[in-house]
CHARMM-style PDB file with segment names, atoms N, HN, CA, C and O in Angstrom:
ATOM      1  N   MET     1       0.837  -1.208   0.000  1.00  0.00      PROA
ATOM      2  CA  MET     1       0.000   0.000   0.000  1.00  0.00      PROA
ATOM      3  C   MET     1       0.876   1.265   0.000  1.00  0.00      PROA
ATOM      4  O   MET     1       0.442   2.333  -0.430  1.00  0.00      PROA
ATOM      5  N   SER     2       2.088   1.123   0.480  1.00  0.00      PROA
ATOM      6  HN  SER     2       2.440   0.255   0.830  1.00  0.00      PROA
ATOM      7  CA  SER     2       2.937   2.320   0.557  1.00  0.00      PROA
ATOM      8  C   SER     2       3.390   2.760  -0.839  1.00  0.00      PROA
ATOM      9  O   SER     2       3.516   3.955  -1.106  1.00  0.00      PROA
ATOM     10  N   TRP     3       3.637   1.778  -1.735  1.00  0.00      PROA
ATOM     11  HN  TRP     3       3.535   0.808  -1.518  1.00  0.00      PROA
ATOM     12  CA  TRP     3       4.147   2.159  -3.064  1.00  0.00      PROA
ATOM     13  C   TRP     3       3.140   2.991  -3.865  1.00  0.00      PROA
ATOM     14  O   TRP     3       3.513   4.049  -4.371  1.00  0.00      PROA
ATOM     15  N   PRO     4       1.873   2.556  -4.001  1.00  0.00      PROA
ATOM     16  CA  PRO     4       0.920   3.361  -4.783  1.00  0.00      PROA
ATOM     17  C   PRO     4       0.706   4.735  -4.161  1.00  0.00      PROA
ATOM     18  O   PRO     4       0.501   5.719  -4.872  1.00  0.00      PROA
ATOM     19  N   LYS     5       0.755   4.800  -2.828  1.00  0.00      PROA
ATOM     20  HN  LYS     5       0.922   4.001  -2.250  1.00  0.00      PROA
ATOM     21  CA  LYS     5       0.586   6.108  -2.184  1.00  0.00      PROA
ATOM     22  C   LYS     5       1.746   7.029  -2.565  1.00  0.00      PROA
ATOM     23  O   LYS     5       1.540   8.198  -2.892  1.00  0.00      PROA
ATOM     24  N   LYS     6       2.963   6.490  -2.519  1.00  0.00      PROA
ATOM     25  HN  LYS     6       3.130   5.540  -2.254  1.00  0.00      PROA
ATOM     26  CA  LYS     6       4.113   7.324  -2.879  1.00  0.00      PROA
ATOM     27  C   LYS     6       4.026   7.757  -4.342  1.00  0.00      PROA
ATOM     28  O   LYS     6       4.284   8.915  -4.669  1.00  0.00      PROA
ATOM     29  N   LYS     7       3.661   6.821  -5.216  1.00  0.00      PROA
ATOM     30  HN  LYS     7       3.451   5.880  -4.950  1.00  0.00      PROA
ATOM     31  CA  LYS     7       3.566   7.162  -6.633  1.00  0.00      PROA
ATOM     32  C   LYS     7       2.496   8.240  -6.848  1.00  0.00      PROA
ATOM     33  O   LYS     7       2.716   9.203  -7.582  1.00  0.00      PROA
ATOM     34  N   SER     8       1.352   8.072  -6.210  1.00  0.00      PROA
ATOM     35  HN  SER     8       1.173   7.289  -5.613  1.00  0.00      PROA
ATOM     36  CA  SER     8       0.284   9.049  -6.393  1.00  0.00      PROA
ATOM     37  C   SER     8       0.717  10.406  -5.846  1.00  0.00      PROA
ATOM     38  O   SER     8       0.419  11.442  -6.441  1.00  0.00      PROA
ATOM     39  N   ALA     9       1.420  10.401  -4.711  1.00  0.00      PROA
ATOM     40  HN  ALA     9       1.661   9.560  -4.227  1.00  0.00      PROA
ATOM     41  CA  ALA     9       1.866  11.666  -4.123  1.00  0.00      PROA
ATOM     42  C   ALA     9       2.854  12.352  -5.063  1.00  0.00      PROA
ATOM     43  O   ALA     9       2.773  13.562  -5.276  1.00  0.00      PROA
ATOM     44  N   GLN    10       3.789  11.581  -5.627  1.00  0.00      PROA
ATOM     45  HN  GLN    10       3.855  10.598  -5.455  1.00  0.00      PROA
ATOM     46  CA  GLN    10       4.771  12.175  -6.536  1.00  0.00      PROA
ATOM     47  C   GLN    10       4.076  12.719  -7.785  1.00  0.00      PROA
ATOM     48  O   GLN    10       4.374  13.828  -8.230  1.00  0.00      PROA
ATOM     49  N   SER    11       3.156  11.943  -8.345  1.00  0.00      PROA
ATOM     50  HN  SER    11       2.914  11.042  -7.984  1.00  0.00      PROA
ATOM     51  CA  SER    11       2.474  12.388  -9.561  1.00  0.00      PROA
ATOM     52  C   SER    11       1.656  13.651  -9.269  1.00  0.00      PROA
ATOM     53  O   SER    11       1.628  14.572 -10.085  1.00  0.00      PROA
ATOM     54  N   SER    12       0.995  13.696  -8.117  1.00  0.00      PROA
ATOM     55  HN  SER    12       1.018  12.948  -7.454  1.00  0.00      PROA
ATOM     56  CA  SER    12       0.190  14.867  -7.789  1.00  0.00      PROA
ATOM     57  C   SER    12       1.091  16.082  -7.595  1.00  0.00      PROA
ATOM     58  O   SER    12       0.745  17.184  -8.021  1.00  0.00      PROA
ATOM     59  N   SER    13       2.244  15.890  -6.955  1.00  0.00      PROA
ATOM     60  HN  SER    13       2.526  14.995  -6.609  1.00  0.00      PROA
ATOM     61  CA  SER    13       3.149  17.025  -6.737  1.00  0.00      PROA
ATOM     62  C   SER    13       3.661  17.541  -8.077  1.00  0.00      PROA
ATOM     63  O   SER    13       3.719  18.752  -8.295  1.00  0.00      PROA
ATOM     64  N   THR    14       4.033  16.631  -8.977  1.00  0.00      PROA
ATOM     65  HN  THR    14       3.986  15.648  -8.800  1.00  0.00      PROA
ATOM     66  CA  THR    14       4.539  17.072 -10.281  1.00  0.00      PROA
ATOM     67  C   THR    14       3.426  17.776 -11.059  1.00  0.00      PROA
ATOM     68  O   THR    14       3.681  18.784 -11.718  1.00  0.00      PROA
ATOM     69  N   LEU    15       2.203  17.262 -10.990  1.00  0.00      PROA
ATOM     70  HN  LEU    15       1.997  16.443 -10.453  1.00  0.00      PROA
ATOM     71  CA  LEU    15       1.093  17.903 -11.691  1.00  0.00      PROA
ATOM     72  C   LEU    15       0.840  19.284 -11.098  1.00  0.00      PROA
ATOM     73  O   LEU    15       0.600  20.242 -11.832  1.00  0.00      PROA
ATOM     74  N   GLU    16       0.894  19.388  -9.775  1.00  0.00      PROA
ATOM     75  HN  GLU    16       1.089  18.610  -9.179  1.00  0.00      PROA
ATOM     76  CA  GLU    16       0.678  20.692  -9.145  1.00  0.00      PROA
ATOM     77  C   GLU    16       1.765  21.672  -9.569  1.00  0.00      PROA
ATOM     78  O   GLU    16       1.483  22.837  -9.853  1.00  0.00      PROA
ATOM     79  N   GLU    17       3.023  21.192  -9.611  1.00  0.00      PROA
ATOM     80  HN  GLU    17       3.252  20.246  -9.380  1.00  0.00      PROA
ATOM     81  CA  GLU    17       4.117  22.076 -10.023  1.00  0.00      PROA
ATOM     82  C   GLU    17       3.924  22.531 -11.465  1.00  0.00      PROA
ATOM     83  O   GLU    17       4.142  23.700 -11.782  1.00  0.00      PROA
ATOM     84  N   GLN    18       3.516  21.610 -12.342  1.00  0.00      PROA
ATOM     85  HN  GLN    18       3.340  20.660 -12.084  1.00  0.00      PROA
ATOM     86  CA  GLN    18       3.288  21.981 -13.737  1.00  0.00      PROA
ATOM     87  C   GLN    18       2.145  22.990 -13.836  1.00  0.00      PROA
ATOM     88  O   GLN    18       2.240  23.958 -14.591  1.00  0.00      PROA
ATOM     89  N   GLN    19       1.070  22.774 -13.084  1.00  0.00      PROA
ATOM     90  HN  GLN    19       0.993  21.988 -12.471  1.00  0.00      PROA
ATOM     91  CA  GLN    19      -0.053  23.707 -13.129  1.00  0.00      PROA
ATOM     92  C   GLN    19       0.384  25.076 -12.615  1.00  0.00      PROA
ATOM     93  O   GLN    19       0.009  26.101 -13.185  1.00  0.00      PROA
ATOM     94  N   LYS    20       1.179  25.100 -11.534  1.00  0.00      PROA
ATOM     95  HN  LYS    20       1.483  24.267 -11.071  1.00  0.00      PROA
ATOM     96  CA  LYS    20       1.650  26.384 -11.006  1.00  0.00      PROA
ATOM     97  C   LYS    20       2.496  27.103 -12.051  1.00  0.00      PROA
ATOM     98  O   LYS    20       2.334  28.305 -12.262  1.00  0.00      PROA
ATOM     99  N   LYS    21       3.404  26.367 -12.710  1.00  0.00      PROA
ATOM    100  HN  LYS    21       3.536  25.390 -12.539  1.00  0.00      PROA
ATOM    101  CA  LYS    21       4.252  26.995 -13.727  1.00  0.00      PROA
ATOM    102  C   LYS    21       3.401  27.512 -14.879  1.00  0.00      PROA
ATOM    103  O   LYS    21       3.650  28.602 -15.395  1.00  0.00      PROA
ATOM    104  N   GLU    22       2.396  26.736 -15.286  1.00  0.00      PROA
ATOM    105  HN  GLU    22       2.194  25.850 -14.867  1.00  0.00      PROA
ATOM    106  CA  GLU    22       1.558  27.146 -16.409  1.00  0.00      PROA
ATOM    107  C   GLU    22       0.647  28.315 -16.025  1.00  0.00      PROA
ATOM    108  O   GLU    22       0.359  29.174 -16.859  1.00  0.00      PROA
ATOM    109  N   LEU    23       0.195  28.354 -14.774  1.00  0.00      PROA
ATOM    110  HN  LEU    23       0.429  27.656 -14.097  1.00  0.00      PROA
ATOM    111  CA  LEU    23      -0.754  29.390 -14.363  1.00  0.00      PROA
ATOM    112  C   LEU    23      -0.052  30.658 -13.888  1.00  0.00      PROA
ATOM    113  O   LEU    23      -0.673  31.720 -13.849  1.00  0.00      PROA
ATOM    114  N   SER    24       1.227  30.573 -13.526  1.00  0.00      PROA
ATOM    115  HN  SER    24       1.732  29.710 -13.558  1.00  0.00      PROA
ATOM    116  CA  SER    24       1.905  31.736 -12.958  1.00  0.00      PROA
ATOM    117  C   SER    24       1.939  32.884 -13.961  1.00  0.00      PROA
ATOM    118  O   SER    24       1.619  34.019 -13.608  1.00  0.00      PROA
ATOM    119  N   ILE    25       2.326  32.605 -15.214  1.00  0.00      PROA
ATOM    120  HN  ILE    25       2.586  31.684 -15.501  1.00  0.00      PROA
ATOM    121  CA  ILE    25       2.454  33.685 -16.205  1.00  0.00      PROA
ATOM    122  C   ILE    25       1.083  34.266 -16.566  1.00  0.00      PROA
ATOM    123  O   ILE    25       0.935  35.488 -16.543  1.00  0.00      PROA
ATOM    124  N   PRO    26       0.077  33.454 -16.896  1.00  0.00      PROA
ATOM    125  CA  PRO    26      -1.244  34.020 -17.224  1.00  0.00      PROA
ATOM    126  C   PRO    26      -1.836  34.831 -16.079  1.00  0.00      PROA
ATOM    127  O   PRO    26      -2.461  35.864 -16.318  1.00  0.00      PROA
ATOM    128  N   THR    27      -1.651  34.384 -14.840  1.00  0.00      PROA
ATOM    129  HN  THR    27      -1.142  33.545 -14.645  1.00  0.00      PROA
ATOM    130  CA  THR    27      -2.213  35.128 -13.709  1.00  0.00      PROA
ATOM    131  C   THR    27      -1.541  36.486 -13.591  1.00  0.00      PROA
ATOM    132  O   THR    27      -2.208  37.484 -13.318  1.00  0.00      PROA
ATOM    133  N   ILE    28      -0.211  36.538 -13.796  1.00  0.00      PROA
ATOM    134  HN  ILE    28       0.331  35.727 -14.017  1.00  0.00      PROA
ATOM    135  CA  ILE    28       0.500  37.819 -13.714  1.00  0.00      PROA
ATOM    136  C   ILE    28       0.006  38.748 -14.820  1.00  0.00      PROA
ATOM    137  O   ILE    28      -0.217  39.935 -14.585  1.00  0.00      PROA
ATOM    138  N   VAL    29      -0.163  38.205 -16.023  1.00  0.00      PROA
ATOM    139  HN  VAL    29       0.019  37.240 -16.213  1.00  0.00      PROA
ATOM    140  CA  VAL    29      -0.622  39.032 -17.149  1.00  0.00      PROA
ATOM    141  C   VAL    29      -2.029  39.544 -16.886  1.00  0.00      PROA
ATOM    142  O   VAL    29      -2.317  40.718 -17.120  1.00  0.00      PROA
ATOM    143  N   THR    30      -2.906  38.674 -16.403  1.00  0.00      PROA
ATOM    144  HN  THR    30      -2.672  37.720 -16.213  1.00  0.00      PROA
ATOM    145  CA  THR    30      -4.292  39.098 -16.152  1.00  0.00      PROA
ATOM    146  C   THR    30      -4.339  40.142 -15.038  1.00  0.00      PROA
ATOM    147  O   THR    30      -5.115  41.095 -15.114  1.00  0.00      PROA
ATOM    148  N   LEU    31      -3.508  39.966 -13.999  1.00  0.00      PROA
ATOM    149  HN  LEU    31      -2.878  39.192 -13.937  1.00  0.00      PROA
ATOM    150  CA  LEU    31      -3.492  40.949 -12.909  1.00  0.00      PROA
ATOM    151  C   LEU    31      -3.003  42.301 -13.432  1.00  0.00      PROA
ATOM    152  O   LEU    31      -3.560  43.341 -13.080  1.00  0.00      PROA
ATOM    153  N   MET    32      -1.966  42.289 -14.271  1.00  0.00      PROA
ATOM    154  HN  MET    32      -1.513  41.445 -14.557  1.00  0.00      PROA
ATOM    155  CA  MET    32      -1.452  43.549 -14.819  1.00  0.00      PROA
ATOM    156  C   MET    32      -2.506  44.211 -15.693  1.00  0.00      PROA
ATOM    157  O   MET    32      -2.720  45.420 -15.604  1.00  0.00      PROA
ATOM    158  N   LEU    33      -3.174  43.413 -16.548  1.00  0.00      PROA
ATOM    159  HN  LEU    33      -3.001  42.431 -16.620  1.00  0.00      PROA
ATOM    160  CA  LEU    33      -4.213  43.983 -17.410  1.00  0.00      PROA
ATOM    161  C   LEU    33      -5.357  44.537 -16.568  1.00  0.00      PROA
ATOM    162  O   LEU    33      -5.880  45.613 -16.859  1.00  0.00      PROA
ATOM    163  N   ALA    34      -5.745  43.807 -15.528  1.00  0.00      PROA
ATOM    164  HN  ALA    34      -5.320  42.933 -15.292  1.00  0.00      PROA
ATOM    165  CA  ALA    34      -6.834  44.274 -14.667  1.00  0.00      PROA
ATOM    166  C   ALA    34      -6.438  45.580 -13.985  1.00  0.00      PROA
ATOM    167  O   ALA    34      -7.261  46.487 -13.863  1.00  0.00      PROA
ATOM    168  N   ALA    35      -5.189  45.684 -13.542  1.00  0.00      PROA
ATOM    169  HN  ALA    35      -4.520  44.947 -13.642  1.00  0.00      PROA
ATOM    170  CA  ALA    35      -4.727  46.913 -12.885  1.00  0.00      PROA
ATOM    171  C   ALA    35      -4.740  48.071 -13.877  1.00  0.00      PROA
ATOM    172  O   ALA    35      -5.186  49.169 -13.544  1.00  0.00      PROA
ATOM    173  N   ILE    36      -4.251  47.831 -15.098  1.00  0.00      PROA
ATOM    174  HN  ILE    36      -3.889  46.939 -15.368  1.00  0.00      PROA
ATOM    175  CA  ILE    36      -4.229  48.899 -16.110  1.00  0.00      PROA
ATOM    176  C   ILE    36      -5.651  49.335 -16.442  1.00  0.00      PROA
ATOM    177  O   ILE    36      -5.933  50.531 -16.520  1.00  0.00      PROA
ATOM    178  N   VAL    37      -6.549  48.367 -16.639  1.00  0.00      PROA
ATOM    179  HN  VAL    37      -6.319  47.395 -16.576  1.00  0.00      PROA
ATOM    180  CA  VAL    37      -7.942  48.701 -16.965  1.00  0.00      PROA
ATOM    181  C   VAL    37      -8.590  49.445 -15.804  1.00  0.00      PROA
ATOM    182  O   VAL    37      -9.310  50.422 -16.013  1.00  0.00      PROA
ATOM    183  N   GLY    38      -8.334  48.984 -14.574  1.00  0.00      PROA
ATOM    184  HN  GLY    38      -7.749  48.191 -14.404  1.00  0.00      PROA
ATOM    185  CA  GLY    38      -8.914  49.648 -13.408  1.00  0.00      PROA
ATOM    186  C   GLY    38      -8.432  51.085 -13.287  1.00  0.00      PROA
ATOM    187  O   GLY    38      -9.227  51.988 -13.025  1.00  0.00      PROA
ATOM    188  N   ILE    39      -7.131  51.302 -13.478  1.00  0.00      PROA
ATOM    189  HN  ILE    39      -6.486  50.569 -13.691  1.00  0.00      PROA
ATOM    190  CA  ILE    39      -6.588  52.666 -13.395  1.00  0.00      PROA
ATOM    191  C   ILE    39      -7.169  53.523 -14.521  1.00  0.00      PROA
ATOM    192  O   ILE    39      -7.523  54.683 -14.312  1.00  0.00      PROA
ATOM    193  N   GLY    40      -7.261  52.932 -15.723  1.00  0.00      PROA
ATOM    194  HN  GLY    40      -6.974  51.990 -15.893  1.00  0.00      PROA
ATOM    195  CA  GLY    40      -7.810  53.688 -16.856  1.00  0.00      PROA
ATOM    196  C   GLY    40      -9.251  54.095 -16.602  1.00  0.00      PROA
ATOM    197  O   GLY    40      -9.626  55.237 -16.870  1.00  0.00      PROA
ATOM    198  N   ILE    41     -10.057  53.189 -16.094  1.00  0.00      PROA
ATOM    199  HN  ILE    41      -9.752  52.261 -15.876  1.00  0.00      PROA
ATOM    200  CA  ILE    41     -11.464  53.509 -15.814  1.00  0.00      PROA
ATOM    201  C   ILE    41     -11.545  54.562 -14.711  1.00  0.00      PROA
ATOM    202  O   ILE    41     -12.351  55.490 -14.785  1.00  0.00      PROA
ATOM    203  N   GLY    42     -10.704  54.408 -13.688  1.00  0.00      PROA
ATOM    204  HN  GLY    42     -10.050  53.654 -13.627  1.00  0.00      PROA
ATOM    205  CA  GLY    42     -10.708  55.379 -12.592  1.00  0.00      PROA
ATOM    206  C   GLY    42     -10.360  56.777 -13.087  1.00  0.00      PROA
ATOM    207  O   GLY    42     -11.034  57.746 -12.738  1.00  0.00      PROA
ATOM    208  N   LEU    43      -9.310  56.886 -13.900  1.00  0.00      PROA
ATOM    209  HN  LEU    43      -8.763  56.099 -14.184  1.00  0.00      PROA
ATOM    210  CA  LEU    43      -8.929  58.200 -14.435  1.00  0.00      PROA
ATOM    211  C   LEU    43     -10.025  58.740 -15.351  1.00  0.00      PROA
ATOM    212  O   LEU    43     -10.330  59.933 -15.325  1.00  0.00      PROA
ATOM    213  N   TRP    44     -10.621  57.848 -16.169  1.00  0.00      PROA
ATOM    214  HN  TRP    44     -10.373  56.879 -16.190  1.00  0.00      PROA
ATOM    215  CA  TRP    44     -11.670  58.291 -17.091  1.00  0.00      PROA
ATOM    216  C   TRP    44     -12.867  58.826 -16.309  1.00  0.00      PROA
ATOM    217  O   TRP    44     -13.456  59.839 -16.687  1.00  0.00      PROA
ATOM    218  N   LEU    45     -13.229  58.140 -15.207  1.00  0.00      PROA
ATOM    219  HN  LEU    45     -12.751  57.318 -14.900  1.00  0.00      PROA
ATOM    220  CA  LEU    45     -14.358  58.604 -14.399  1.00  0.00      PROA
ATOM    221  C   LEU    45     -14.010  59.922 -13.716  1.00  0.00      PROA
ATOM    222  O   LEU    45     -14.851  60.817 -13.638  1.00  0.00      PROA
ATOM    223  N   MET    46     -12.782  60.053 -13.221  1.00  0.00      PROA
ATOM    224  HN  MET    46     -12.098  59.326 -13.284  1.00  0.00      PROA
ATOM    225  CA  MET    46     -12.386  61.295 -12.557  1.00  0.00      PROA
ATOM    226  C   MET    46     -12.374  62.451 -13.552  1.00  0.00      PROA
ATOM    227  O   MET    46     -12.866  63.538 -13.247  1.00  0.00      PROA
ATOM    228  N   VAL    47     -11.817  62.225 -14.737  1.00  0.00      PROA
ATOM    229  HN  VAL    47     -11.418  61.342 -14.985  1.00  0.00      PROA
ATOM    230  CA  VAL    47     -11.746  63.297 -15.737  1.00  0.00      PROA
ATOM    231  C   VAL    47     -13.139  63.599 -16.284  1.00  0.00      PROA
ATOM    232  O   VAL    47     -13.522  64.757 -16.451  1.00  0.00      PROA
ATOM    233  N   GLY    48     -13.896  62.519 -16.561  1.00  0.00      PROA
ATOM    234  HN  GLY    48     -13.585  61.578 -16.425  1.00  0.00      PROA
ATOM    235  CA  GLY    48     -15.226  62.708 -17.137  1.00  0.00      PROA
ATOM    236  C   GLY    48     -16.176  63.254 -16.106  1.00  0.00      PROA
ATOM    237  OT1 GLY    48     -17.349  63.480 -16.405  1.00  0.00      PROA
TER     238      GLY     48
END
């Protein structure tokens, strides 16, 4: 029972690491875009 548990734990950790690597860049880009859009809307509302 110990072997399948270890294998599953290793596979889950590698999958989590891959997901983190894949999601890290898109999340940063989306956060930057959201910040730019938020600032733009805020300035537009203040000026308008």
